C-alpha positions in Angstrom: 0.0 0.0 0.0 1.4 3.4 -1.0 0.7 6.6 0.8 0.0 9.8 -0.9 1.9 12.7 0.8 -0.4 15.4 -0.7 -3.4 16.4 1.4 -6.7 15.6 -0.1 -8.5 18.7 -1.4 -12.2 18.9 -1.9 -13.8 21.1 -4.6 -15.4 23.5 -2.0 -12.2 24.7 -0.4 -11.7 28.3 -1.4 -8.7 29.2 0.8 -6.4 26.3 -0.2 -3.3 26.9 -2.2 -3.8 23.9 -4.4 -6.3 24.1 -7.2 -5.9 21.6 -10.0 -8.1 23.5 -12.4 -6.3 26.9 -12.4 -4.1 28.0 -15.3 -0.6 29.2 -14.4 -1.7 32.8 -15.1 -4.7 32.4 -12.7 -2.5 30.9 -10.0 -0.1 33.8 -10.3 -2.9 36.3 -10.2 -4.4 34.6 -7.1 -1.0 34.6 -5.4 -0.6 38.3 -6.2 -3.9 39.1 -4.6 -2.7 37.4 -1.4 0.4 39.6 -1.2 0.4 42.5 1.2 0.4 46.0 -0.3 3.9 46.6 1.0 5.1 43.4 -0.8 3.3 44.4 -4.0 5.0 47.8 -3.9 8.4 46.2 -3.3 7.9 44.0 -6.4 6.7 46.9 -8.5 9.8 48.9 -7.7 12.1 45.9 -8.3 10.4 45.3 -11.7 10.9 49.0 -12.6 14.6 48.8 -11.6 15.0 45.7 -13.7 13.5 47.3 -16.8 15.6 50.4 -16.3 18.8 48.3 -15.9 18.3 45.9 -18.8 16.6 48.2 -21.3 19.2 50.9 -21.1 21.5 50.9 -24.2 24.9 49.5 -23.6 28.1 51.4 -24.4 30.3 49.6 -26.8 33.2 47.6 -25.3 36.6 48.9 -26.1 38.5 46.6 -28.4 42.2 45.9 -28.1 44.5 46.7 -31.0 45.4 43.7 -33.0 
């Protein structure tokens, strides 16, 4: 007899983290709604920094004389 380590979920549980019928986008949206406003602001600022850092044009690398 094998045991299943996952807890059994019924269809009426709304607060559980495991929903087999959610798409990845829906799961991400649900997790985002569970984040605190402070955490959401932190991630918004981190995303803005990332865009600024990686979207900025790069200066050409100096080439050695050959």
